[in-house]
C-alpha positions in Angstrom: -1.7 -9.5 -1.7 -2.1 -12.8 -3.5 1.6 -13.6 -3.5 5.0 -12.3 -2.6 5.6 -11.7 -6.4 2.4 -9.6 -6.5 3.6 -7.5 -3.5 6.9 -6.8 -5.2 5.2 -5.9 -8.5 2.9 -3.6 -6.5 5.8 -1.7 -5.0 7.6 -1.6 -8.3 4.5 -0.2 -10.0 4.1 2.5 -7.3 7.8 3.3 -7.7 7.7 3.7 -11.5 4.4 5.6 -11.5 5.9 7.8 -8.8 8.7 8.7 -11.1 6.2 9.6 -13.8 5.1 12.8 -12.0 8.5 14.5 -12.0 9.4 13.0 -15.4 6.1 14.5 -16.8 7.0 17.8 -15.2 10.3 17.8 -17.0 8.8 16.8 -20.4 6.1 19.4 -20.1 8.8 22.1 -20.5 8.7 21.4 -24.3 5.4 19.5 -24.9 1.8 20.5 -24.3 0.2 18.1 -21.8 -2.4 16.3 -23.9 0.0 15.8 -26.8 2.6 14.5 -24.3 0.0 11.9 -23.1 -0.8 10.9 -26.6 2.8 10.4 -27.6 3.6 8.6 -24.4 0.8 6.0 -24.9 1.2 5.7 -28.6 4.9 4.7 -28.2 3.9 2.4 -25.3 1.3 0.7 -27.3 3.7 0.2 -30.3 6.2 -1.3 -27.9 3.7 -3.8 -26.4 2.4 -4.8 -29.8 6.0 -5.4 -30.9 6.7 -7.6 -27.9 3.4 -9.5 -28.3 4.1 -10.2 -32.0 7.8 -11.2 -31.3 6.7 -13.7 -28.7 4.0 -15.3 -30.8 1.0 -14.0 -28.9 -2.3 -13.6 -30.6 -3.2 -10.0 -31.4 -6.7 -10.3 -32.8 -9.6 -9.5 -30.4 -12.3 -12.1 -30.6 -15.7 -10.9 -29.4 -17.1 -9.1 -26.3 -14.8 -10.9 -23.9 -11.8 -9.2 -25.4 -13.4 -5.9 -26.7 -15.1 -5.0 -23.4 -11.9 -4.7 -21.2 -10.0 -3.2 -24.2 -12.6 -0.4 -24.6 -13.3 0.2 -20.9 -9.7 0.2 -19.8 -8.5 2.2 -22.9 -11.3 4.8 -22.8 -11.5 5.3 -19.0 -8.1 4.5 -17.5 -5.9 5.7 -20.4 -7.9 8.2 -22.5 -10.5 10.0 -20.3 -8.4 9.9 -17.1 -5.3 11.4 -18.6 -7.2 13.9 -20.9 -9.2 15.2 -17.9 -6.2 15.2 -15.6 -3.9 17.1 -18.0 -6.7 19.6 -18.8 -7.3 20.1 -15.0 -3.6 20.6 -14.4 -3.7 23.7 -16.6 -5.7 25.3 -13.8 -4.6 23.7 -10.5 -1.3 23.0 -8.9 0.3 19.5 -8.8 -0.4 19.5 -5.0 -4.1 20.0 -5.5 -4.2 17.4 -8.3 -2.3 14.8 -6.1 -4.8 15.4 -3.3 -7.8 15.0 -5.5 -6.4 11.8 -7.0 -6.0 10.6 -3.5 -9.8 10.3 -3.5 -9.5 7.2 -5.8 -9.0 4.7 -2.9 -11.9 6.4 -1.1 -14.3 6.2 -4.1 -13.3 2.8 -5.2 -14.8 0.7 -2.3 -18.1 2.6 -2.6 -18.4 2.0 -6.4 -17.2 -1.6 -6.0 -19.8 -2.3 -3.3 -22.6 -1.4 -5.8 -21.3 -3.1 -8.9 -19.0 -5.8 -7.6 -20.5 -6.9 -4.3 -18.3 -10.0 -4.2 -15.5 -7.6 -3.1 -15.7 -5.7 0.2 -13.6 -3.8 2.7 -13.8 -3.9 6.5 -14.5 -1.0 8.9 -10.8 -1.2 9.9 -9.9 -1.0 6.2 -12.1 2.1 5.7 -10.2 3.7 8.6 -6.9 2.8 6.9 -8.1 4.3 3.6 -9.0 7.6 5.3 -5.7 7.6 7.1 -3.9 7.1 3.9 -5.8 10.0 2.3 -4.6 12.2 5.2 -1.0 11.1 4.4 -1.5 12.2 0.7 -2.8 15.5 1.9 0.2 16.0 4.1 2.6 15.2 1.3 0.8 17.3 -1.3 0.2 20.2 1.2 -2.4 22.0 -1.0 -3.6 25.5 -0.4 -7.1 25.1 1.0 -8.1 28.6 -0.1 -7.7 27.6 -3.7 -8.9 24.1 -3.6 -12.5 24.6 -4.9 -12.3 27.8 -6.8 -11.9 26.9 -10.4 -12.9 24.4 -13.1 -9.6 22.6 -12.8 -10.7 21.0 -9.5 -13.7 19.5 -11.2 -11.7 18.3 -14.2 -9.3 16.5 -11.9 -12.1 15.0 -9.9 -13.7 13.8 -13.1 -10.3 12.2 -14.0 -10.4 10.4 -10.6 -14.0 9.2 -11.3 -12.9 8.0 -14.8 -10.0 6.0 -13.2 -12.4 4.4 -10.7 -14.9 3.5 -13.4 -12.1 1.8 -15.5 -10.8 -0.1 -12.4 -14.2 -1.4 -11.4 -15.6 -2.3 -14.8 -12.4 -3.6 -16.5 -12.8 -7.4 -16.1 -10.8 -9.9 -18.1 -12.5 -13.1 -16.9 -14.0 -13.8 -20.3 -11.0 -12.6 -22.4 -9.5 -14.9 -25.0 -6.5 -12.7 -25.8 -3.3 -13.1 -23.6 -2.8 -10.3 -21.1 0.1 -8.6 -23.0 -2.1 -8.3 -26.1 -5.0 -6.9 -24.2 -2.9 -4.2 -22.6 -1.4 -3.3 -25.9 -4.9 -2.7 -27.3 -6.0 -0.8 -24.2 -3.0 1.6 -24.6 -3.7 2.0 -28.3 -7.4 2.9 -27.6 -6.4 5.4 -25.0 -3.6 6.9 -27.2 -6.1 7.4 -30.0 -8.5 9.2 -27.6 -5.7 11.4 -26.4 -4.5 12.1 -29.9 -8.0 13.2 -30.9 -8.3 15.5 -27.9 -4.9 17.1 -28.7 -6.2 17.9 -32.1 -9.4 19.5 -30.8 -8.0 21.5 -27.9 -6.2 24.8 -28.7 -2.5 24.8 -28.0 -2.3 21.0 -27.6 -1.1 20.0 -31.1 2.3 19.3 -32.6 2.7 23.0 -33.5 2.9 23.8 -29.8 5.8 21.4 -29.1 9.4 22.6 -29.0 11.2 19.2 -28.4 14.8 19.0 -27.2 17.1 16.0 -26.7 16.4 16.0 -23.0 12.6 16.3 -23.3 12.5 13.5 -26.0 14.5 11.3 -23.6 11.9 12.0 -20.9 9.1 11.1 -23.4 10.8 7.9 -24.2 11.2 7.1 -20.5 7.5 7.8 -19.8 6.5 5.6 -22.7 8.6 2.6 -21.8 8.8 2.5 -18.0 5.6 4.1 -16.5 3.7 3.6 -19.7 4.3 0.1 -21.3 5.7 -1.6 -18.2 3.5 0.3 -15.7 0.2 -0.3 -17.3 1.1 -3.9 -18.2 1.7 -4.6 -14.5 -1.3 -2.5 -13.4 -3.9 -4.4 -15.4 -2.3 -7.8 -14.5 -2.5 -6.9 -10.8 -6.0 -5.5 -11.2 -7.2 -8.8 -12.7 -5.7 -10.7 -9.7 -6.2 -8.3 -6.8 -9.3 -6.4 -7.7 -10.2 -2.7 -7.8 -10.1 -1.9 -4.1 -6.6 -3.2 -3.5 -5.3 -1.5 -6.7 -7.0 1.7 -5.8 -4.8 1.9 -2.7 -1.8 2.3 -5.0 -2.7 6.0 -5.2 -1.4 6.2 -1.6 1.9 4.4 -2.3 2.8 6.6 -5.3 3.2 10.0 -3.6 6.1 9.0 -1.4 8.0 7.6 -4.4 7.2 10.8 -6.4 8.4 13.0 -3.6 11.7 11.1 -3.2 12.3 10.9 -7.0 11.6 14.6 -7.3 14.1 15.3 -4.5 16.8 13.1 -6.0 16.4 14.1 -9.7 14.8 17.5 -9.8 16.1 19.0 -6.6 12.6 19.4 -5.2 12.5 20.0 -1.4 11.1 17.5 1.1 9.1 19.3 3.8 8.7 17.9 7.3 5.0 17.3 6.5 6.2 14.9 3.7 7.7 12.6 6.4 4.5 12.7 8.4 2.6 11.9 5.3 4.8 8.8 4.7 4.1 7.7 8.3 0.3 8.2 7.9 0.3 6.2 4.6 2.2 3.4 6.2 -0.1 3.3 9.2 -3.1 3.3 6.8 -1.8 0.4 4.9 -1.1 -1.6 8.1 -4.8 -1.0 9.1 -6.1 -2.1 5.7 -3.8 -5.2 5.7 -4.1 -5.8 9.5 -5.4 -9.4 9.1 -2.4 -10.3 6.9 0.1 -8.5 9.2 -1.3 -10.5 12.2 -1.0 -13.8 10.4 2.6 -13.0 9.3 3.7 -12.0 12.8 2.0 -15.0 14.4 3.9 -17.4 12.0 7.2 -15.6 12.7 6.8 -15.7 16.5 5.2 -19.1 16.9 7.4 -20.8 14.2 4.3 -22.6 12.9 5.6 -22.5 9.3 7.1 -20.3 6.6 5.7 -16.7 6.6 2.5 -16.3 4.6 2.9 -15.1 1.0 0.5 -12.3 2.0 
């Protein structure tokens, strides 16, 4: 991590995105999935635009430096990823979807090595990534007999690929707009894509929604916390930490999702969930081993304040 603040933001992002899974499950009782995604990101975009305008930030994109990350992040990370994921979840269980999304940290280093060779991961880091994936599998506990039997698997895999593409190719180095405005535009582009898909897919339009006070509150929560706040933090950290480091967040999310589901929705925590937590923690220690060593050496030797890493 670049700083202690980034580390705290990273954990906060994993926590709020972890709550999004059970919150989405609660909201889906009254909203079709693609419509829910469109509403969530439309509200989130409106909120970020309002904050950007109220704080005097520029809102007008000025050339390829702004439009490229807006379109790439909006189309891939928001629109395509969520449309494919929601469509896939009509066919597969949440456990299978979680496991397949756990491939994001595995795919990201391979794609990054080709298109962004300035970033790399060590052999120890690769072992940590694979150990983290094992942890996700233990927490999700999918049924292997049903893992590759239907189109839903390929839709969720495509959503993972879309996420990786967005992470690797969304670069803000040449952007003139402030970060908050860029993220507002990204969410707006993604929301428009999801709204268009909801109109085209049968059973995904407004006519299929039966909103209640509780489900509307969940939609508001998803828009503000995992939506506006979550993606604002994600794209800020992606700019500072790079796609490989941010891909690993898919391993930190499942423990928070499991605990939140247990606390709020009375979902059970199986013993395999605890083992999954341990595997993910061990995987992270392997990935960040150089920083862990430096921190422990400074603490033991008293050579200075602990590293921000």
